[in-house]
Structures are given as C-alpha cells and as structure tokens.
N, C-alpha and C positions, 0 to 999 in steps of 0.2 A: 284772804279767805280765812275764816276761823271755824274750826270744827270742835264741838264739845260733846262728849258722851251725855246722853240723856235717857235714862232707863234702858229700854231695848233698842233705842234709836239714837239719833244725833241731832244736835242743834247746829245750824249752819248760818254764818253770815257770808253771803256770796261775794265774789269780787266786785260786784256793783252795789253792795250794801244791803241786799235783800235778806231779811231774817226769816229762816224756815226751820221747822222741825220735821225731820224725815225719819220714817220708820224703817226697820230692817226689811229688806226686800230680796228674797222671800223671808218671811218671819223665821226667827231662830238662828240666823247667821250673823256674822259680825264684820263683814267687809263691804257689803252692798246695801245701799240705803236709797230710798226714793219713793216718789209718788207723783202722779200727774205729769207735769212737764220737767221735773228735776230729778237728778240722780247723782250719787257720789259712790265711787269705788275706791276704797282705801287699801293700799298695798305697801307695807313697810313705811317709808318716809314720804311716800307720794300719795296724792289724792287726785283722782280724775273727776272733774266737775262737768256734768253734762246737762244741757238744756235742750229740750226738743227743738229741732230746726236750726241749732247753732253748732259751730265747731267746738268739740270738747277742749277743755283747758286742763293741763297737768299742773298741779301745785305741789311744791316741795317744802319740807320743814326747813 
C-alpha cells in the first residue's frame, strides 16, 4: 500500500492495486480520509485501511 499526500487529501494505491484519491473526512483534519466504500486512518507509522464489508487491514512503514 502506498499513501501520498495530495492537497488536503491523500492518494492511495491499495493492497490490491486500486488507485484512489481520498479527501480528509471530516474536512480540515489530517489523520482520517475517506469516501464511499474506502477509508484510511493514519496514526504514527501505521495506517488502517478499511473497505466497506471487509475486515480492516493495518499497514506499517
């Protein structure tokens, strides 16, 4: 999984290779991003990748 800052959101390449741009959610903060079926929570060196209906995946640097 690759996460790159992009304006007020992030660009993500998911563990399955899906490329997404996710906005801050809610707007104005810098650790939670998401829309529709996908969400990412970044905390320190870990990122929690969530897809609606699936078990969340923890990724580490």
